[in-house]
PyMOL Python script that loads the backbone (N, CA, C, O; Angstrom):
from pymol import cmd

cmd.read_pdbstr("""\
ATOM      1  N   MET A   1       0.896  -1.338  -0.062  1.00  0.00           N
ATOM      2  CA  MET A   1       0.154   0.006  -0.068  1.00  0.00           C
ATOM      3  C   MET A   1       0.774   1.059  -0.076  1.00  0.00           C
ATOM      4  O   MET A   1       0.508   1.901  -0.933  1.00  0.00           O
ATOM      5  N   HIS A   2       1.799   1.290   0.914  1.00  0.00           N
ATOM      6  CA  HIS A   2       2.897   2.491   0.931  1.00  0.00           C
ATOM      7  C   HIS A   2       4.054   2.105   0.106  1.00  0.00           C
ATOM      8  O   HIS A   2       4.449   0.939   0.104  1.00  0.00           O
ATOM      9  N   SER A   3       4.597   2.997  -0.572  1.00  0.00           N
ATOM     10  CA  SER A   3       6.088   2.731  -1.204  1.00  0.00           C
ATOM     11  C   SER A   3       7.070   2.943   0.016  1.00  0.00           C
ATOM     12  O   SER A   3       6.762   3.357   1.134  1.00  0.00           O
ATOM     13  N   GLY A   4       8.338   2.565  -0.446  1.00  0.00           N
ATOM     14  CA  GLY A   4       9.460   2.456   0.495  1.00  0.00           C
ATOM     15  C   GLY A   4       9.694   4.054   1.028  1.00  0.00           C
ATOM     16  O   GLY A   4       9.952   4.246   2.216  1.00  0.00           O
ATOM     17  N   SER A   5       9.605   4.992   0.236  1.00  0.00           N
ATOM     18  CA  SER A   5       9.961   6.443   0.645  1.00  0.00           C
ATOM     19  C   SER A   5       8.876   6.816   1.594  1.00  0.00           C
ATOM     20  O   SER A   5       9.151   7.517   2.567  1.00  0.00           O
ATOM     21  N   GLU A   6       7.651   6.393   1.377  1.00  0.00           N
ATOM     22  CA  GLU A   6       6.624   7.170   2.458  1.00  0.00           C
ATOM     23  C   GLU A   6       7.005   6.494   3.834  1.00  0.00           C
ATOM     24  O   GLU A   6       6.699   7.142   4.834  1.00  0.00           O
ATOM     25  N   HIS A   7       7.636   5.271   4.020  1.00  0.00           N
ATOM     26  CA  HIS A   7       7.936   4.821   5.345  1.00  0.00           C
ATOM     27  C   HIS A   7       9.208   5.571   5.973  1.00  0.00           C
ATOM     28  O   HIS A   7       9.522   5.422   7.154  1.00  0.00           O
ATOM     29  N   LYS A   8       9.907   6.386   5.083  1.00  0.00           N
ATOM     30  CA  LYS A   8      11.262   7.162   5.737  1.00  0.00           C
ATOM     31  C   LYS A   8      11.028   8.710   5.394  1.00  0.00           C
ATOM     32  O   LYS A   8      11.995   9.470   5.345  1.00  0.00           O
ATOM     33  N   GLU A   9       9.799   9.135   5.172  1.00  0.00           N
ATOM     34  CA  GLU A   9       9.481  10.570   4.968  1.00  0.00           C
ATOM     35  C   GLU A   9       9.717  11.123   6.427  1.00  0.00           C
ATOM     36  O   GLU A   9       9.503  10.415   7.411  1.00  0.00           O
ATOM     37  N   PHE A  10      10.214  12.551   6.530  1.00  0.00           N
ATOM     38  CA  PHE A  10      10.291  13.064   7.536  1.00  0.00           C
ATOM     39  C   PHE A  10       9.652  14.583   7.672  1.00  0.00           C
ATOM     40  O   PHE A  10       9.478  15.156   6.596  1.00  0.00           O
ATOM     41  N   PHE A  11       9.362  15.148   8.616  1.00  0.00           N
ATOM     42  CA  PHE A  11       8.540  16.423   8.919  1.00  0.00           C
ATOM     43  C   PHE A  11       9.308  17.643   9.678  1.00  0.00           C
ATOM     44  O   PHE A  11      10.230  17.406  10.458  1.00  0.00           O
ATOM     45  N   PHE A  12       8.966  18.656   9.460  1.00  0.00           N
ATOM     46  CA  PHE A  12       9.254  19.863  10.068  1.00  0.00           C
ATOM     47  C   PHE A  12       7.997  20.656  10.017  1.00  0.00           C
ATOM     48  O   PHE A  12       7.440  20.950   8.960  1.00  0.00           O
ATOM     49  N   GLU A  13       7.548  21.009  11.265  1.00  0.00           N
ATOM     50  CA  GLU A  13       6.294  21.753  11.480  1.00  0.00           C
ATOM     51  C   GLU A  13       5.360  21.380  10.770  1.00  0.00           C
ATOM     52  O   GLU A  13       4.659  22.148  10.111  1.00  0.00           O
ATOM     53  N   GLU A  14       5.220  20.038  10.820  1.00  0.00           N
ATOM     54  CA  GLU A  14       4.033  19.397  10.013  1.00  0.00           C
ATOM     55  C   GLU A  14       4.098  19.242   8.618  1.00  0.00           C
ATOM     56  O   GLU A  14       3.377  18.461   7.997  1.00  0.00           O
ATOM     57  N   HIS A  15       5.054  20.062   8.051  1.00  0.00           N
ATOM     58  CA  HIS A  15       5.275  19.847   6.559  1.00  0.00           C
ATOM     59  C   HIS A  15       6.188  18.627   6.216  1.00  0.00           C
ATOM     60  O   HIS A  15       7.201  18.449   6.892  1.00  0.00           O
ATOM     61  N   ALA A  16       5.887  17.822   5.242  1.00  0.00           N
ATOM     62  CA  ALA A  16       6.877  16.892   4.805  1.00  0.00           C
ATOM     63  C   ALA A  16       8.162  17.690   4.122  1.00  0.00           C
ATOM     64  O   ALA A  16       8.020  18.622   3.331  1.00  0.00           O
ATOM     65  N   VAL A  17       9.304  17.221   4.515  1.00  0.00           N
ATOM     66  CA  VAL A  17      10.554  17.893   4.342  1.00  0.00           C
ATOM     67  C   VAL A  17      11.367  16.851   3.182  1.00  0.00           C
ATOM     68  O   VAL A  17      12.261  17.297   2.462  1.00  0.00           O
ATOM     69  N   GLY A  18      10.964  15.574   3.132  1.00  0.00           N
ATOM     70  CA  GLY A  18      11.810  14.633   2.285  1.00  0.00           C
ATOM     71  C   GLY A  18      11.813  13.236   2.851  1.00  0.00           C
ATOM     72  O   GLY A  18      11.153  12.969   3.856  1.00  0.00           O
ATOM     73  N   TYR A  19      12.495  12.402   2.266  1.00  0.00           N
ATOM     74  CA  TYR A  19      12.651  11.129   2.723  1.00  0.00           C
ATOM     75  C   TYR A  19      14.180  10.644   2.876  1.00  0.00           C
ATOM     76  O   TYR A  19      15.017  11.105   2.101  1.00  0.00           O
ATOM     77  N   PHE A  20      14.512   9.814   3.765  1.00  0.00           N
ATOM     78  CA  PHE A  20      15.835   9.396   4.020  1.00  0.00           C
ATOM     79  C   PHE A  20      15.930   8.129   2.975  1.00  0.00           C
ATOM     80  O   PHE A  20      15.136   7.192   2.892  1.00  0.00           O
ATOM     81  N   GLU A  21      17.136   8.359   2.190  1.00  0.00           N
ATOM     82  CA  GLU A  21      17.477   7.281   1.392  1.00  0.00           C
ATOM     83  C   GLU A  21      17.869   5.922   1.919  1.00  0.00           C
ATOM     84  O   GLU A  21      17.448   4.900   1.379  1.00  0.00           O
ATOM     85  N   ASP A  22      18.559   5.902   2.821  1.00  0.00           N
ATOM     86  CA  ASP A  22      19.069   4.433   3.733  1.00  0.00           C
ATOM     87  C   ASP A  22      18.207   4.471   4.954  1.00  0.00           C
ATOM     88  O   ASP A  22      16.985   4.333   4.903  1.00  0.00           O
ATOM     89  N   GLN A  23      18.800   4.639   5.912  1.00  0.00           N
ATOM     90  CA  GLN A  23      18.335   4.485   7.161  1.00  0.00           C
ATOM     91  C   GLN A  23      17.669   5.553   7.828  1.00  0.00           C
ATOM     92  O   GLN A  23      17.859   6.649   7.302  1.00  0.00           O
ATOM     93  N   LEU A  24      16.924   5.542   8.863  1.00  0.00           N
ATOM     94  CA  LEU A  24      16.127   6.552   9.644  1.00  0.00           C
ATOM     95  C   LEU A  24      17.385   6.981  10.718  1.00  0.00           C
ATOM     96  O   LEU A  24      18.360   6.265  10.944  1.00  0.00           O
ATOM     97  N   PRO A  25      17.173   8.103  11.227  1.00  0.00           N
ATOM     98  CA  PRO A  25      18.113   8.585  12.105  1.00  0.00           C
ATOM     99  C   PRO A  25      17.925   7.826  13.489  1.00  0.00           C
ATOM    100  O   PRO A  25      16.871   7.899  14.120  1.00  0.00           O
ATOM    101  N   SER A  26      18.958   7.137  13.887  1.00  0.00           N
ATOM    102  CA  SER A  26      18.681   6.336  15.350  1.00  0.00           C
ATOM    103  C   SER A  26      19.926   6.885  16.154  1.00  0.00           C
ATOM    104  O   SER A  26      19.925   6.645  17.361  1.00  0.00           O
ATOM    105  N   SER A  27      20.997   7.600  15.622  1.00  0.00           N
ATOM    106  CA  SER A  27      22.130   8.242  16.470  1.00  0.00           C
ATOM    107  C   SER A  27      22.606   9.395  15.950  1.00  0.00           C
ATOM    108  O   SER A  27      22.205   9.776  14.850  1.00  0.00           O
ATOM    109  N   PRO A  28      23.454  10.052  16.617  1.00  0.00           N
ATOM    110  CA  PRO A  28      23.993  11.164  15.644  1.00  0.00           C
ATOM    111  C   PRO A  28      24.920  10.772  14.576  1.00  0.00           C
ATOM    112  O   PRO A  28      25.640   9.776  14.641  1.00  0.00           O
ATOM    113  N   GLY A  29      24.873  11.672  13.495  1.00  0.00           N
ATOM    114  CA  GLY A  29      25.536  11.299  12.259  1.00  0.00           C
ATOM    115  C   GLY A  29      24.968  12.046  11.193  1.00  0.00           C
ATOM    116  O   GLY A  29      24.104  12.915  11.314  1.00  0.00           O
ATOM    117  N   GLN A  30      25.597  11.590   9.957  1.00  0.00           N
ATOM    118  CA  GLN A  30      24.976  12.234   8.747  1.00  0.00           C
ATOM    119  C   GLN A  30      24.045  11.409   7.954  1.00  0.00           C
ATOM    120  O   GLN A  30      24.265  10.238   7.642  1.00  0.00           O
ATOM    121  N   TYR A  31      23.223  11.939   7.712  1.00  0.00           N
ATOM    122  CA  TYR A  31      22.004  10.970   6.870  1.00  0.00           C
ATOM    123  C   TYR A  31      21.833  11.513   5.630  1.00  0.00           C
ATOM    124  O   TYR A  31      21.818  12.739   5.521  1.00  0.00           O
ATOM    125  N   ARG A  32      21.676  10.678   4.504  1.00  0.00           N
ATOM    126  CA  ARG A  32      21.318  11.104   3.189  1.00  0.00           C
ATOM    127  C   ARG A  32      19.916  11.146   2.894  1.00  0.00           C
ATOM    128  O   ARG A  32      19.266  10.123   3.108  1.00  0.00           O
ATOM    129  N   TYR A  33      19.326  12.198   2.421  1.00  0.00           N
ATOM    130  CA  TYR A  33      17.972  12.297   2.265  1.00  0.00           C
ATOM    131  C   TYR A  33      17.646  12.733   0.939  1.00  0.00           C
ATOM    132  O   TYR A  33      18.629  13.176   0.346  1.00  0.00           O
ATOM    133  N   MET A  34      16.389  12.750   0.171  1.00  0.00           N
ATOM    134  CA  MET A  34      15.894  13.282  -0.791  1.00  0.00           C
ATOM    135  C   MET A  34      14.954  14.530  -0.408  1.00  0.00           C
ATOM    136  O   MET A  34      13.926  14.287   0.224  1.00  0.00           O
ATOM    137  N   PRO A  35      15.205  15.616  -0.697  1.00  0.00           N
ATOM    138  CA  PRO A  35      14.304  16.753  -0.265  1.00  0.00           C
ATOM    139  C   PRO A  35      12.977  16.696  -1.168  1.00  0.00           C
ATOM    140  O   PRO A  35      13.011  16.190  -2.290  1.00  0.00           O
ATOM    141  N   PHE A  36      12.024  17.139  -0.721  1.00  0.00           N
ATOM    142  CA  PHE A  36      10.651  17.244  -1.587  1.00  0.00           C
ATOM    143  C   PHE A  36      10.637  18.815  -1.851  1.00  0.00           C
ATOM    144  O   PHE A  36      10.975  19.603  -0.968  1.00  0.00           O
ATOM    145  N   ARG A  37      10.255  19.198  -3.026  1.00  0.00           N
ATOM    146  CA  ARG A  37       9.954  20.470  -3.526  1.00  0.00           C
ATOM    147  C   ARG A  37       8.672  21.004  -2.784  1.00  0.00           C
ATOM    148  O   ARG A  37       7.606  20.418  -2.969  1.00  0.00           O
ATOM    149  N   GLY A  38       8.733  21.991  -2.031  1.00  0.00           N
ATOM    150  CA  GLY A  38       7.382  22.600  -1.272  1.00  0.00           C
ATOM    151  C   GLY A  38       8.113  23.256   0.122  1.00  0.00           C
ATOM    152  O   GLY A  38       9.308  23.297   0.412  1.00  0.00           O
ATOM    153  N   PRO A  39       7.112  23.674   0.752  1.00  0.00           N
ATOM    154  CA  PRO A  39       7.344  24.493   1.983  1.00  0.00           C
ATOM    155  C   PRO A  39       8.037  23.877   3.327  1.00  0.00           C
ATOM    156  O   PRO A  39       8.554  24.518   4.242  1.00  0.00           O
ATOM    157  N   GLY A  40       7.915  22.545   3.207  1.00  0.00           N
ATOM    158  CA  GLY A  40       8.595  22.012   4.557  1.00  0.00           C
ATOM    159  C   GLY A  40      10.140  21.968   4.183  1.00  0.00           C
ATOM    160  O   GLY A  40      10.829  22.310   5.143  1.00  0.00           O
ATOM    161  N   HIS A  41      10.792  21.673   3.167  1.00  0.00           N
ATOM    162  CA  HIS A  41      12.100  21.639   3.060  1.00  0.00           C
ATOM    163  C   HIS A  41      12.739  23.223   2.978  1.00  0.00           C
ATOM    164  O   HIS A  41      13.821  23.537   3.474  1.00  0.00           O
ATOM    165  N   LEU A  42      11.906  24.074   2.304  1.00  0.00           N
ATOM    166  CA  LEU A  42      12.359  25.569   2.523  1.00  0.00           C
ATOM    167  C   LEU A  42      12.367  25.993   3.863  1.00  0.00           C
ATOM    168  O   LEU A  42      13.395  26.449   4.364  1.00  0.00           O
ATOM    169  N   ARG A  43      11.380  25.893   4.453  1.00  0.00           N
ATOM    170  CA  ARG A  43      11.067  26.241   5.994  1.00  0.00           C
ATOM    171  C   ARG A  43      12.364  25.672   6.889  1.00  0.00           C
ATOM    172  O   ARG A  43      12.989  26.410   7.650  1.00  0.00           O
ATOM    173  N   LEU A  44      12.594  24.644   6.747  1.00  0.00           N
ATOM    174  CA  LEU A  44      13.780  23.532   7.487  1.00  0.00           C
ATOM    175  C   LEU A  44      15.027  24.380   7.344  1.00  0.00           C
ATOM    176  O   LEU A  44      15.673  24.829   8.292  1.00  0.00           O
ATOM    177  N   VAL A  45      15.302  24.555   6.038  1.00  0.00           N
ATOM    178  CA  VAL A  45      16.598  25.252   5.481  1.00  0.00           C
ATOM    179  C   VAL A  45      16.697  26.613   5.932  1.00  0.00           C
ATOM    180  O   VAL A  45      17.800  27.068   6.236  1.00  0.00           O
ATOM    181  N   GLU A  46      15.644  27.314   6.006  1.00  0.00           N
ATOM    182  CA  GLU A  46      15.586  28.843   6.491  1.00  0.00           C
ATOM    183  C   GLU A  46      15.884  28.956   8.064  1.00  0.00           C
ATOM    184  O   GLU A  46      16.729  29.637   8.643  1.00  0.00           O
ATOM    185  N   ALA A  47      14.856  28.012   8.604  1.00  0.00           N
ATOM    186  CA  ALA A  47      15.098  28.109   9.972  1.00  0.00           C
ATOM    187  C   ALA A  47      16.582  27.500  10.582  1.00  0.00           C
ATOM    188  O   ALA A  47      17.060  27.947  11.625  1.00  0.00           O
ATOM    189  N   LEU A  48      17.176  26.527   9.866  1.00  0.00           N
ATOM    190  CA  LEU A  48      18.452  26.188  10.432  1.00  0.00           C
ATOM    191  C   LEU A  48      19.485  27.499  10.288  1.00  0.00           C
ATOM    192  O   LEU A  48      20.198  27.860  11.225  1.00  0.00           O
ATOM    193  N   ALA A  49      19.467  28.094   9.113  1.00  0.00           N
ATOM    194  CA  ALA A  49      20.172  29.243   8.898  1.00  0.00           C
ATOM    195  C   ALA A  49      20.154  30.572   9.988  1.00  0.00           C
ATOM    196  O   ALA A  49      21.101  31.248  10.390  1.00  0.00           O
ATOM    197  N   CYS A  50      18.763  30.665  10.285  1.00  0.00           N
ATOM    198  CA  CYS A  50      18.436  31.762  11.064  1.00  0.00           C
ATOM    199  C   CYS A  50      18.653  31.597  12.428  1.00  0.00           C
ATOM    200  O   CYS A  50      19.084  32.487  13.161  1.00  0.00           O
ATOM    201  N   SER A  51      18.256  30.067  12.902  1.00  0.00           N
ATOM    202  CA  SER A  51      18.046  29.939  14.266  1.00  0.00           C
ATOM    203  C   SER A  51      18.844  28.716  14.875  1.00  0.00           C
ATOM    204  O   SER A  51      18.786  28.413  16.066  1.00  0.00           O
ATOM    205  N   GLY A  52      19.475  28.155  14.079  1.00  0.00           N
ATOM    206  CA  GLY A  52      20.325  27.066  14.372  1.00  0.00           C
ATOM    207  C   GLY A  52      19.538  25.547  14.442  1.00  0.00           C
ATOM    208  O   GLY A  52      18.643  25.295  13.634  1.00  0.00           O
ATOM    209  N   SER A  53      19.803  24.921  15.103  1.00  0.00           N
ATOM    210  CA  SER A  53      19.119  23.311  15.173  1.00  0.00           C
ATOM    211  C   SER A  53      17.786  23.336  15.390  1.00  0.00           C
ATOM    212  O   SER A  53      17.249  24.120  16.173  1.00  0.00           O
ATOM    213  N   GLN A  54      17.136  22.402  14.646  1.00  0.00           N
ATOM    214  CA  GLN A  54      15.679  22.355  14.488  1.00  0.00           C
ATOM    215  C   GLN A  54      15.144  20.992  14.810  1.00  0.00           C
ATOM    216  O   GLN A  54      15.883  20.101  14.392  1.00  0.00           O
ATOM    217  N   ARG A  55      14.148  20.606  15.387  1.00  0.00           N
ATOM    218  CA  ARG A  55      13.672  19.600  15.792  1.00  0.00           C
ATOM    219  C   ARG A  55      12.649  18.996  14.541  1.00  0.00           C
ATOM    220  O   ARG A  55      11.777  19.742  14.096  1.00  0.00           O
ATOM    221  N   CYS A  56      12.791  17.774  14.073  1.00  0.00           N
ATOM    222  CA  CYS A  56      11.940  17.375  12.927  1.00  0.00           C
ATOM    223  C   CYS A  56      11.841  15.761  13.626  1.00  0.00           C
ATOM    224  O   CYS A  56      12.382  15.291  14.627  1.00  0.00           O
ATOM    225  N   TYR A  57      10.934  15.187  12.655  1.00  0.00           N
ATOM    226  CA  TYR A  57      10.369  13.812  13.091  1.00  0.00           C
ATOM    227  C   TYR A  57       9.865  13.163  12.006  1.00  0.00           C
ATOM    228  O   TYR A  57       9.510  13.712  10.963  1.00  0.00           O
ATOM    229  N   TYR A  58       9.822  11.655  12.314  1.00  0.00           N
ATOM    230  CA  TYR A  58       9.373  10.683  11.216  1.00  0.00           C
ATOM    231  C   TYR A  58       8.467   9.926  12.104  1.00  0.00           C
ATOM    232  O   TYR A  58       8.588   9.871  13.328  1.00  0.00           O
ATOM    233  N   VAL A  59       7.468   9.293  11.338  1.00  0.00           N
ATOM    234  CA  VAL A  59       6.405   8.259  12.115  1.00  0.00           C
ATOM    235  C   VAL A  59       6.577   7.069  11.499  1.00  0.00           C
ATOM    236  O   VAL A  59       6.708   6.809  10.303  1.00  0.00           O
ATOM    237  N   ILE A  60       6.557   6.161  12.754  1.00  0.00           N
ATOM    238  CA  ILE A  60       6.501   4.750  12.585  1.00  0.00           C
ATOM    239  C   ILE A  60       5.282   4.166  13.559  1.00  0.00           C
ATOM    240  O   ILE A  60       5.166   4.348  14.771  1.00  0.00           O
ATOM    241  N   GLU A  61       4.445   3.442  12.712  1.00  0.00           N
ATOM    242  CA  GLU A  61       3.395   3.019  13.349  1.00  0.00           C
ATOM    243  C   GLU A  61       2.501   3.999  13.904  1.00  0.00           C
ATOM    244  O   GLU A  61       1.891   3.628  14.907  1.00  0.00           O
ATOM    245  N   GLY A  62       2.295   5.091  13.511  1.00  0.00           N
ATOM    246  CA  GLY A  62       1.483   6.062  14.114  1.00  0.00           C
ATOM    247  C   GLY A  62       1.918   6.998  15.301  1.00  0.00           C
ATOM    248  O   GLY A  62       1.222   7.825  15.890  1.00  0.00           O
ATOM    249  N   GLU A  63       3.407   6.625  15.535  1.00  0.00           N
ATOM    250  CA  GLU A  63       3.905   7.278  16.518  1.00  0.00           C
ATOM    251  C   GLU A  63       4.998   8.121  16.258  1.00  0.00           C
ATOM    252  O   GLU A  63       5.876   7.527  15.631  1.00  0.00           O
ATOM    253  N   LYS A  64       5.302   9.487  16.557  1.00  0.00           N
ATOM    254  CA  LYS A  64       6.350  10.557  16.114  1.00  0.00           C
ATOM    255  C   LYS A  64       7.619  10.233  16.878  1.00  0.00           C
ATOM    256  O   LYS A  64       7.702   9.992  18.083  1.00  0.00           O
ATOM    257  N   HIS A  65       8.613  10.268  15.962  1.00  0.00           N
ATOM    258  CA  HIS A  65       9.951   9.972  16.875  1.00  0.00           C
ATOM    259  C   HIS A  65      10.770  11.274  16.297  1.00  0.00           C
ATOM    260  O   HIS A  65      10.998  11.560  15.121  1.00  0.00           O
ATOM    261  N   TYR A  66      11.117  11.929  17.426  1.00  0.00           N
ATOM    262  CA  TYR A  66      11.845  13.334  16.977  1.00  0.00           C
ATOM    263  C   TYR A  66      13.359  13.223  17.028  1.00  0.00           C
ATOM    264  O   TYR A  66      14.041  12.487  17.741  1.00  0.00           O
ATOM    265  N   PHE A  67      13.716  14.064  16.167  1.00  0.00           N
ATOM    266  CA  PHE A  67      15.202  14.121  16.071  1.00  0.00           C
ATOM    267  C   PHE A  67      15.509  15.398  15.811  1.00  0.00           C
ATOM    268  O   PHE A  67      14.714  16.057  15.140  1.00  0.00           O
ATOM    269  N   MET A  68      16.759  16.009  16.308  1.00  0.00           N
ATOM    270  CA  MET A  68      17.237  17.327  16.090  1.00  0.00           C
ATOM    271  C   MET A  68      18.397  17.351  15.087  1.00  0.00           C
ATOM    272  O   MET A  68      19.422  16.695  15.268  1.00  0.00           O
ATOM    273  N   VAL A  69      18.181  18.160  13.990  1.00  0.00           N
ATOM    274  CA  VAL A  69      19.080  18.351  12.930  1.00  0.00           C
ATOM    275  C   VAL A  69      19.689  19.900  13.120  1.00  0.00           C
ATOM    276  O   VAL A  69      19.151  20.999  13.257  1.00  0.00           O
ATOM    277  N   LEU A  70      21.144  19.419  13.056  1.00  0.00           N
ATOM    278  CA  LEU A  70      22.146  20.416  13.372  1.00  0.00           C
ATOM    279  C   LEU A  70      22.329  21.500  12.062  1.00  0.00           C
ATOM    280  O   LEU A  70      22.214  22.722  12.152  1.00  0.00           O
ATOM    281  N   THR A  71      22.584  20.876  11.055  1.00  0.00           N
ATOM    282  CA  THR A  71      22.639  21.730   9.690  1.00  0.00           C
ATOM    283  C   THR A  71      22.714  20.668   8.761  1.00  0.00           C
ATOM    284  O   THR A  71      22.761  19.455   8.965  1.00  0.00           O
ATOM    285  N   THR A  72      22.718  21.359   7.631  1.00  0.00           N
ATOM    286  CA  THR A  72      22.765  20.331   6.237  1.00  0.00           C
ATOM    287  C   THR A  72      24.163  20.730   5.614  1.00  0.00           C
ATOM    288  O   THR A  72      24.240  21.796   5.003  1.00  0.00           O
ATOM    289  N   PRO A  73      25.257  19.925   5.743  1.00  0.00           N
ATOM    290  CA  PRO A  73      26.605  20.261   5.338  1.00  0.00           C
ATOM    291  C   PRO A  73      26.610  20.244   3.894  1.00  0.00           C
ATOM    292  O   PRO A  73      27.391  20.972   3.281  1.00  0.00           O
ATOM    293  N   SER A  74      25.758  19.430   3.265  1.00  0.00           N
ATOM    294  CA  SER A  74      25.920  19.404   1.603  1.00  0.00           C
ATOM    295  C   SER A  74      24.473  19.223   1.220  1.00  0.00           C
ATOM    296  O   SER A  74      23.642  19.001   2.101  1.00  0.00           O
ATOM    297  N   HIS A  75      24.113  19.311  -0.107  1.00  0.00           N
ATOM    298  CA  HIS A  75      22.858  19.048  -0.491  1.00  0.00           C
ATOM    299  C   HIS A  75      22.464  17.524  -0.360  1.00  0.00           C
ATOM    300  O   HIS A  75      23.176  16.604  -0.761  1.00  0.00           O
ATOM    301  N   GLY A  76      21.249  17.378   0.247  1.00  0.00           N
ATOM    302  CA  GLY A  76      20.948  15.988   0.799  1.00  0.00           C
ATOM    303  C   GLY A  76      21.372  15.238   1.545  1.00  0.00           C
ATOM    304  O   GLY A  76      21.212  14.018   1.599  1.00  0.00           O
ATOM    305  N   VAL A  77      22.172  16.177   2.427  1.00  0.00           N
ATOM    306  CA  VAL A  77      22.714  15.347   3.591  1.00  0.00           C
ATOM    307  C   VAL A  77      22.218  16.213   4.975  1.00  0.00           C
ATOM    308  O   VAL A  77      22.331  17.439   5.003  1.00  0.00           O
ATOM    309  N   LEU A  78      21.688  15.485   6.055  1.00  0.00           N
ATOM    310  CA  LEU A  78      21.509  16.224   7.138  1.00  0.00           C
ATOM    311  C   LEU A  78      22.536  15.846   8.221  1.00  0.00           C
ATOM    312  O   LEU A  78      23.043  14.724   8.201  1.00  0.00           O
ATOM    313  N   LEU A  79      22.838  16.695   9.109  1.00  0.00           N
ATOM    314  CA  LEU A  79      23.653  16.355  10.259  1.00  0.00           C
ATOM    315  C   LEU A  79      23.082  16.365  11.540  1.00  0.00           C
ATOM    316  O   LEU A  79      23.080  17.407  12.194  1.00  0.00           O
ATOM    317  N   VAL A  80      22.492  15.101  12.069  1.00  0.00           N
ATOM    318  CA  VAL A  80      21.825  14.910  13.000  1.00  0.00           C
ATOM    319  C   VAL A  80      22.413  14.898  14.459  1.00  0.00           C
ATOM    320  O   VAL A  80      23.416  14.193  14.572  1.00  0.00           O
ATOM    321  N   HIS A  81      21.985  15.542  15.603  1.00  0.00           N
ATOM    322  CA  HIS A  81      22.538  15.516  16.748  1.00  0.00           C
ATOM    323  C   HIS A  81      22.085  14.424  17.504  1.00  0.00           C
ATOM    324  O   HIS A  81      22.923  13.589  17.845  1.00  0.00           O
ATOM    325  N   ALA A  82      20.868  14.273  17.839  1.00  0.00           N
ATOM    326  CA  ALA A  82      20.484  13.180  18.553  1.00  0.00           C
ATOM    327  C   ALA A  82      18.858  13.205  18.834  1.00  0.00           C
ATOM    328  O   ALA A  82      18.285  14.275  18.629  1.00  0.00           O
ATOM    329  N   HIS A  83      18.156  12.175  19.252  1.00  0.00           N
ATOM    330  CA  HIS A  83      16.922  12.037  19.263  1.00  0.00           C
ATOM    331  C   HIS A  83      16.247  13.175  20.376  1.00  0.00           C
ATOM    332  O   HIS A  83      16.758  13.173  21.496  1.00  0.00           O
ATOM    333  N   ALA A  84      15.240  14.044  20.142  1.00  0.00           N
ATOM    334  CA  ALA A  84      14.650  14.690  21.117  1.00  0.00           C
ATOM    335  C   ALA A  84      13.582  13.925  21.700  1.00  0.00           C
ATOM    336  O   ALA A  84      13.152  12.846  21.293  1.00  0.00           O
ATOM    337  N   PRO A  85      13.093  14.770  22.961  1.00  0.00           N
ATOM    338  CA  PRO A  85      11.784  13.928  23.710  1.00  0.00           C
ATOM    339  C   PRO A  85      10.501  13.756  22.825  1.00  0.00           C
ATOM    340  O   PRO A  85      10.150  14.532  21.936  1.00  0.00           O
ATOM    341  N   HIS A  86       9.873  12.636  23.206  1.00  0.00           N
ATOM    342  CA  HIS A  86       8.797  12.571  22.537  1.00  0.00           C
ATOM    343  C   HIS A  86       7.789  13.343  23.349  1.00  0.00           C
ATOM    344  O   HIS A  86       7.839  13.493  24.569  1.00  0.00           O
ATOM    345  N   GLU A  87       6.556  13.977  22.258  1.00  0.00           N
ATOM    346  CA  GLU A  87       5.566  14.684  22.839  1.00  0.00           C
ATOM    347  C   GLU A  87       4.408  13.816  23.090  1.00  0.00           C
ATOM    348  O   GLU A  87       4.192  12.814  22.409  1.00  0.00           O
ATOM    349  N   GLN A  88       3.655  14.200  24.075  1.00  0.00           N
ATOM    350  CA  GLN A  88       2.709  13.290  24.581  1.00  0.00           C
ATOM    351  C   GLN A  88       1.254  13.874  23.977  1.00  0.00           C
ATOM    352  O   GLN A  88       0.200  13.295  24.239  1.00  0.00           O
TER     353      GLN A  88
END
""", "prot")
cmd.dss("prot")
cmd.show_as("cartoon", "prot")
cmd.util.cbc("prot")
cmd.orient("prot")
């Protein structure tokens, strides 16, 4: 029913940003992603430039999993710091 990319989509402020090409962020490091054309990716890049690290999330089995993005060191790569607390 879902394509592989839908399972690896991630979001910023309720807007889809893109999808991870390989694995979902589970620890600090660099993660390759394919950005979507739309407000989510644009807002994330602008927020990183203006305010520093930003909280994003992906969804697994209906549950949001948050992570902190420090920067985009190159196109299609996110530098992830760590997981952020879950919202209830």
